[in-house]
C-alpha angles and dihedrals in degrees: 000000000000124000088248091057091046088053091051090051091050091051088052091050091050090046092237091149098159092050090049091050094048098040102087095051092038092056091051095048102037106042090129099062129084125262091249093052091047094050090047092054095045095046091046088057091048091053092051090063 
């Protein structure tokens, strides 16, 4: 199992459904930002749900 698939499984386990849904497109579109900025954006979206 790849690290990416392990991450998806962990997001499922944590019930971070919105982050899991947004992650593939987010990675494609935001390759130029830092990990902290990326997590901030993804978790902000999760909290809006």
